VOBA-1610 file (N, C-alpha, C; in pm, whole numbers, padded with zeros to 5 digits, always signed):
BEGIN
Met+00909+01274+01164Met+00961+01145+01118Met+00896+01031+01196Ala+00855+00927+01126Ala+00794+00812+01192Ala+00894+00744+01284Asp+00843+00684+01392Asp+00930+00610+01483Asp+00863+00479+01525Tyr+00927+00407+01615Tyr+00881+00274+01655Tyr+00810+00275+01790Ala+00771+00394+01838Ala+00713+00405+01972Ala+00580+00333+01984His+00494+00345+01884His+00363+00278+01891His+00381+00127+01898Glu+00470+00074+01817Glu+00495-00069+01818Glu+00549-00115+01953Lys+00640-00039+02010Lys+00698-00078+02140Lys+00592-00083+02249Arg+00499+00014+02246Arg+00392+00012+02347Arg+00305-00112+02334Ile+00274-00149+02212Ile+00192-00268+02189Ile+00268-00393+02232Ile+00396-00400+02198Ile+00478-00516+02236Ile+00486-00530+02388Arg+00505-00419+02458Arg+00509-00425+02605Arg+00377-00474+02661Ala+00267-00426+02607Ala+00136-00469+02656Ala+00113-00617+02629Leu+00155-00665+02513Leu+00139-00806+02481Leu+00226-00893+02571Arg+00346-00848+02599Arg+00434-00924+02690Arg+00375-00929+02829Ala+00313-00818+02872Ala+00251-00814+03005Ala+00137-00915+03016Lys+00078-00947+02901Lys-00032-01045+02899Lys+00019-01187+02876Gly+00151-01202+02867Gly+00207-01336+02856Gly+00249-01378+02718Ala+00240-01290+02621Ala+00280-01326+02485Ala+00432-01344+02478Asp+00474-01447+02410Asp+00617-01476+02397Asp+00669-01419+02265Ala+00763-01325+02272Ala+00823-01262+02153Ala+00716-01211+02056Pro+00628-01122+02102Pro+00521-01074+02014Pro+00575-00992+01897Leu+00506-01005+01786Leu+00542-00933+01663Leu+00431-00835+01628Val+00471-00714+01590Val+00376-00612+01547Val+00409-00574+01403Ala+00307-00574+01318Ala+00324-00537+01177Ala+00263-00401+01150Gly+00301-00342+01041Gly+00237-00220+00991Gly+00183-00246+00852Met+00069-00187+00820Met+00009-00206+00688Met-00042-00073+00634Asp-00025-00055+00503Asp-00074+00065+00437Asp-00112+00030+00294Glu-00185+00120+00231Glu-00226+00101+00092Glu-00192+00225+00011Val-00182+00207-00118Val-00164+00318-00212Val-00250+00291-00335Gly-00285+00400-00403Gly-00354+00385-00531Gly-00505+00384-00524Arg-00562+00447-00423Arg-00709+00456-00419Arg-00763+00552-00524Gly-00689+00660-00553Gly-00742+00767-00635Gly-00719+00762-00784Pro-00622+00687-00837Pro-00593+00691-00980Pro-00710+00643-01067Leu-00701+00679-01193Leu-00800+00635-01292Leu-00765+00500-01352Ala-00642+00453-01327Ala-00598+00328-01388Ala-00508+00252-01291Gly-00501+00122-01315Gly-00413+00037-01237Gly-00476-00015-01110Pro-00405-00102-01040Pro-00459-00164-00919Pro-00447-00072-00798Val-00518-00108-00694Val-00488-00056-00561Val-00396-00158-00495Ala-00296-00108-00423Ala-00194-00196-00366Ala-00187-00180-00215Ala-00155-00289-00146Ala-00136-00286-00002Ala-00010-00363+00031Ala+00056-00322+00138Ala+00174-00394+00187Ala+00168-00404+00338Ile+00226-00511+00390Ile+00236-00532+00534Ile+00381-00569+00565Val+00433-00510+00672Val+00575-00524+00705Val+00588-00552+00855Ile+00668-00653+00889Ile+00710-00675+01027Ile+00857-00638+01034Leu+00886-00528+01100Leu+01025-00484+01113Leu+01098-00562+01221Asp+01229-00572+01206Asp+01316-00634+01306Asp+01364-00525+01401Leu+01327-00534+01528Leu+01365-00433+01627Leu+01517-00415+01635Arg+01591-00519+01598Arg+01737-00511+01604Arg+01798-00447+01479Ala+01716-00424+01377Ala+01770-00368+01252Ala+01666-00275+01189Leu+01623-00176+01266Leu+01523-00083+01215Leu+01583+00005+01105Pro+01514+00021+00993Pro+01568+00101+00884Pro+01572+00249+00919Lys+01673+00319+00872Lys+01689+00462+00901Lys+01632+00544+00785Gly+01570+00658+00819Gly+01519+00748+00717Gly+01382+00714+00663Val+01319+00612+00719Val+01186+00573+00671Val+01083+00676+00715Asp+00998+00715+00622Asp+00891+00811+00650Asp+00777+00783+00554Asp+00668+00855+00571Asp+00554+00846+00480Asp+00605+00852+00336Ser+00565+00756+00254Ser+00617+00747+00117Ser+00588+00873+00036Lys+00480+00944+00068Lys+00444+01065-00008Lys+00544+01178+00015Lys+00621+01171+00122Lys+00718+01275+00153Lys+00856+01248+00092Leu+00871+01135+00026Leu+01002+01093-00022Leu+01009+01098-00174Ser+01127+01124-00226Ser+01148+01119-00370Ser+01143+00974-00417Ala+01122+00955-00547Ala+01119+00820-00602Ala+01252+00749-00578Gln+01362+00820-00593Gln+01494+00760-00571Gln+01512+00717-00426Arg+01466+00802-00334Arg+01478+00768-00192Arg+01388+00650-00156Arg+01267+00647-00213Arg+01177+00533-00187Arg+01240+00402-00233Glu+01302+00404-00351Glu+01365+00282-00402Glu+01475+00233-00308Ala+01557+00325-00258Ala+01665+00286-00168Ala+01609+00230-00037Leu+01508+00296+00017Leu+01449+00249+00142Leu+01374+00118+00123Phe+01312+00102+00008Phe+01245-00024-00024Phe+01344-00140-00011Glu+01461-00125-00071Glu+01561-00232-00064Glu+01604-00257+00080Ser+01619-00150+00158Ser+01658-00165+00298Ser+01551-00239+00378Val+01424-00203+00355Val+01314-00269+00427Val+01308-00417+00390Ile+01313-00447+00260Ile+01304-00586+00214Ile+01419-00669+00272Glu+01537-00612+00277Glu+01655-00686+00323Glu+01654-00711+00474Asn+01600-00617+00551Asn+01615-00624+00697Asn+01488-00663+00773Ala+01374-00659+00710Ala+01250-00689+00782Ala+01240-00837+00816Val+01163-00866+00921Val+01133-01004+00956Val+01047-01068+00848Ala+00950-00992+00796Ala+00861-01043+00691Ala+00797-00926+00618Val+00775-00945+00490Val+00708-00845+00405Val+00615-00919+00311Ser+00497-00862+00291Ser+00405-00917+00192Ser+00325-00802+00132Phe+00277-00822+00011Phe+00195-00720-00053Phe+00083-00787-00131Gly-00022-00710-00157Gly-00136-00761-00231Gly-00194-00651-00318Phe-00264-00694-00422Phe-00325-00600-00516Phe-00471-00636-00538Ala-00548-00537-00578Ala-00682-00561-00634Ala-00687-00486-00767Ser-00728-00554-00870Ser-00719-00502-01006Ser-00825-00396-01034Ala-00809-00328-01145Ala-00908-00229-01188Ala-01045-00294-01206Arg-01048-00415-01260Arg-01177-00483-01279Arg-01242-00516-01144Glu-01160-00555-01048Glu-01215-00581-00914Glu-01264-00452-00850Ile-01192-00344-00871Ile-01237-00214-00819Ile-01372-00178-00879Asp-01388-00197-01009Asp-01516-00166-01075Asp-01629-00255-01023Ala-01594-00380-00991Ala-01697-00476-00950Ala-01745-00455-00807Ile-01653-00417-00715Ile-01691-00416-00573Ile-01670-00281-00506Asn-01624-00182-00576Asn-01595-00044-00534Asn-01456-00033-00471Ile-01405+00087-00469Ile-01265+00108-00429Ile-01240+00074-00282Arg-01336+00103-00195Arg-01314+00071-00053Arg-01302-00079-00033Gln-01395-00154-00090Gln-01391-00300-00073Gln-01270-00360-00143Ala-01230-00304-00257Ala-01112-00353-00326Ala-00985-00326-00245Thr-00981-00210-00178Thr-00869-00179-00090Thr-00861-00280+00024His-00975-00312+00083His-00977-00413+00189His-00933-00549+00136Leu-00973-00581+00013Leu-00932-00708-00047Leu-00780-00714-00064Ala-00721-00606-00113Ala-00575-00601-00128Ala-00507-00616+00007Met-00563-00553+00111Met-00505-00565+00245Met-00513-00709+00297Arg-00627-00774+00276Arg-00638-00913+00320Arg-00538-01002+00245Arg-00524-00979+00115Arg-00428-01059+00038Arg-00286-01039+00091Ala-00251-00914+00122Ala-00118-00887+00177Ala-00100-00958+00311Ala-00196-00944+00400Ala-00184-01003+00534Ala-00176-01155+00530His-00260-01218+00446His-00259-01363+00438His-00134-01415+00366Gly-00064-01327+00296Gly+00058-01368+00228Gly+00181-01372+00316Leu+00172-01320+00437Leu+00286-01324+00529Leu+00318-01468+00569His+00447-01503+00571His+00484-01638+00614His+00493-01648+00766Ile+00489-01534+00836Ile+00487-01530+00982Ile+00365-01449+01024Arg+00290-01499+01118Arg+00170-01426+01161Arg+00203-01334+01278Pro+00180-01204+01262Pro+00204-01112+01374Pro+00092-01122+01478His+00119-01074+01597His+00015-01068+01699His-00084-00956+01668Thr-00034-00844+01619Thr-00117-00726+01592Thr-00063-00656+01468Val-00152-00599+01390Val-00110-00516+01277Val-00166-00376+01296Leu-00080-00277+01281Leu-00120-00137+01282Leu-00154-00095+01140Ile-00272-00035+01122Ile-00320+00002+00988Ile-00338+00152+00981Asp-00287+00211+00876Asp-00301+00356+00857Asp-00448+00392+00837Gly-00490+00503+00898Gly-00627+00552+00880Gly-00719+00507+00990Asn-00847+00495+00956Asn-00946+00454+01056Asn-01045+00351+01001Asp-01005+00281+00895Asp-01096+00188+00828Asp-01025+00054+00811Ala-01043-00035+00906Ala-00975-00165+00902Ala-01061-00267+00828Pro-00999-00350+00746Pro-01075-00455+00677Pro-01109-00569+00772Ser-01214-00641+00739Ser-01247-00764+00811Ser-01166-00878+00752Gly-01165-00990+00823Gly-01104-01111+00769Gly-00953-01117+00775Leu-00891-01035+00859Leu-00746-01042+00874Leu-00709-01162+00963Pro-00591-01219+00945Pro-00554-01337+01024Pro-00498-01303+01162Cys-00507-01177+01203Cys-00455-01137+01333Cys-00534-01016+01382Ala-00510-00977+01507Ala-00572-00857+01560Ala-00519-00734+01488Cys-00597-00627+01488Cys-00551-00506+01421Cys-00592-00382+01501Arg-00517-00275+01478Arg-00549-00144+01534Arg-00530-00041+01424Thr-00619+00056+01418Thr-00602+00164+01322Thr-00529+00280+01388Leu-00461+00358+01305Leu-00385+00472+01354Leu-00395+00583+01249Val-00471+00687+01281Val-00486+00800+01189Val-00351+00868+01169Lys-00320+00897+01043Lys-00188+00952+01004Lys-00075+00859+01046Gly-00107+00731+01046Gly-00009+00632+01088Gly+00115+00628+01003Asp+00103+00663+00872Asp+00221+00658+00786Asp+00323+00765+00823Ala+00281+00866+00900Ala+00374+00968+00949Ala+00416+00943+01092Leu+00354+00846+01161Leu+00378+00823+01304Leu+00446+00690+01333Ser+00406+00587+01262Ser+00454+00452+01290Ser+00557+00410+01187Leu+00673+00365+01234Leu+00779+00321+01144Leu+00734+00202+01060Ser+00659+00112+01120Ser+00613-00007+01046Ser+00515+00031+00936Ile+00423+00122+00966Ile+00327+00165+00864Ile+00399+00242+00754Ala+00493+00330+00793Ala+00569+00405+00693Ala+00646+00311+00602Ala+00706+00207+00660Ala+00777+00109+00578Ala+00681+00039+00482Ala+00562+00005+00530Ala+00462-00058+00443Ala+00418+00036+00332Ser+00407+00166+00363Ser+00366+00263+00260Ser+00471+00270+00150Ile+00599+00260+00187Ile+00706+00262+00087Ile+00701+00136+00000Val+00685+00021+00062Val+00678-00104-00014Val+00560-00101-00110Ala+00442-00060-00061Ala+00324-00057-00146Ala+00343+00040-00263Lys+00398+00158-00234Lys+00417+00258-00339Lys+00516+00212-00445Val+00629+00157-00404Val+00729+00111-00500Val+00676-00004-00584Met+00609-00099-00519Met+00554-00212-00594Met+00449-00166-00695Arg+00363-00074-00655Arg+00261-00026-00749Arg+00324+00054-00863Asp+00420+00139-00831Asp+00487+00217-00936Asp+00556+00125-01036Arg+00617+00018-00988Arg+00681-00077-01079Arg+00579-00146-01168Met+00464-00179-01111Met+00359-00241-01191Met+00308-00143-01298Met+00293-00016-01260Met+00247+00082-01358Met+00351+00103-01468Ala+00478+00094-01437Ala+00582+00104-01539Ala+00573-00013-01636Arg+00541-00132-01584Arg+00523-00248-01674Arg+00401-00229-01763Leu+00294-00173-01707Leu+00176-00147-01788Leu+00205-00041-01894Ala+00294+00053-01862Ala+00331+00156-01960Ala+00395+00095-02083Ala+00470-00013-02064Ala+00533-00079-02178Ala+00428-00147-02267Gln+00318-00192-02207Gln+00212-00256-02284Gln+00117-00154-02347Tyr+00098-00042-02279Tyr+00004+00061-02325Tyr+00076+00196-02325Pro+00166+00217-02422Pro+00253+00335-02418Pro+00184+00468-02441His+00060+00467-02491His-00008+00594-02519His-00039+00676-02395Tyr-00046+00613-02278Tyr-00103+00681-02161Tyr+00000+00744-02067Gly+00124+00706-02078Gly+00225+00764-01990Gly+00217+00717-01846Phe+00177+00592-01825Phe+00163+00540-01688Phe+00292+00551-01608Glu+00408+00542-01677Glu+00535+00549-01605Glu+00560+00687-01545Arg+00488+00789-01594Arg+00506+00925-01544Arg+00409+00959-01432His+00284+00917-01444His+00181+00962-01348His+00116+00848-01270Ala+00156+00723-01298Ala+00106+00605-01223Ala-00045+00591-01227Gly-00107+00647-01332Gly-00251+00632-01348Gly-00335+00743-01291Tyr-00272+00843-01228Tyr-00349+00954-01171Tyr-00401+01046-01281Ala-00495+01130-01245Ala-00568+01211-01343Ala-00492+01339-01377Thr-00374+01324-01433Thr-00299+01441-01479Thr-00357+01491-01611Glu-00317+01610-01650Glu-00365+01666-01776Glu-00324+01578-01894Asp-00199+01530-01891Asp-00152+01443-01999Asp-00232+01313-02005His-00262+01256-01889His-00337+01131-01886His-00479+01151-01940Leu-00544+01258-01896Leu-00679+01285-01943Leu-00680+01310-02094Ser-00580+01378-02145Ser-00571+01403-02289Ser-00553+01272-02365Ala-00471+01182-02309Ala-00450+01053-02374Ala-00578+00970-02375Ile-00656+00977-02268Ile-00784+00906-02264Ile-00879+00963-02369Asp-00880+01094-02385Asp-00965+01157-02487Asp-00927+01108-02626Arg-00797+01092-02649Arg-00750+01053-02783Arg-00768+00904-02809His-00741+00820-02708His-00732+00676-02732His-00841+00595-02662Gly-00919+00658-02576Gly-01016+00583-02497Gly-00947+00504-02387Pro-01023+00429-02308Pro-00964+00353-02197Pro-00894+00226-02245Cys-00800+00180-02164Cys-00738+00049-02186Cys-00798-00048-02085Pro-00763-00177-02091Pro-00823-00274-01998Pro-00790-00250-01851His-00696-00162-01822His-00658-00137-01682His-00710-00003-01630His-00796+00062-01705His-00863+00181-01653His-00983+00140-01568Arg-01013+00224-01471Arg-01124+00198-01378Arg-01250+00264-01434Leu-01332+00184-01497Leu-01447+00238-01569Leu-01557+00289-01476Ser-01548+00256-01348Ser-01645+00308-01251Ser-01606+00446-01200Phe-01489+00497-01241Phe-01441+00628-01198Phe-01475+00732-01305Ser-01481+00857-01262Ser-01487+00966-01358Ser-01351+00971-01430Pro-01345+01005-01561Pro-01455+01051-01646Pro-01530+00941-01717Phe-01492+00814-01695Phe-01554+00705-01770Phe-01701+00687-01733Lys-01731+00703-01605Lys-01868+00680-01559Lys-01964+00778-01623Gln-01924+00906-01633Gln-02011+01005-01696Gln-02026+00980-01845Ala-01916+00936-01909Ala-01920+00913-02053Ala-02013+00798-02089Ala-02031+00705-01995Ala-02115+00588-02022Ala-02265+00619-02008Arg-02297+00736-01951Arg-02438+00768-01929Arg-02505+00811-02060
//
């Protein structure tokens, strides 16, 4: 289960250097692999006095549990922000750069600037408005990153559900754009919609 130990160590170090009431954020992304929809990122500054209980890597939680924890994080956090990069942006600049773009949008959307942001993985974007540190498997280790993973996942799933209402042939509400058998069959029958990532397989091969 993720905890707040990494954040506390950073806060102690910042205080030792003279920082007054330092804030540490966590950031994570979801949706790098799907064939459709945006990539999403979220950044969360938790309140040390009201840390949410039961928060863990969003991939380990049921959809119902994620929804409940999402509400708890939104209600109790010091600040939350999220950002997206669209399928067209992914096609234009590639998935890695689009992921970084979504992260920058999330970070710049915060109304409070943290001293440091912890980022899941080992690939930090440039152009953030604060210092950052990467943490491999951070969504399983850091409470702030785990909270961000839940926010990003819930927000993206909700967006995919809205897209499902516009493009009902694909079943986005069931698979969130991932390459399930049903999704691939729907693409074979109906072709891509405007929110499919044409730079991804199977579209890239079909265009050759």
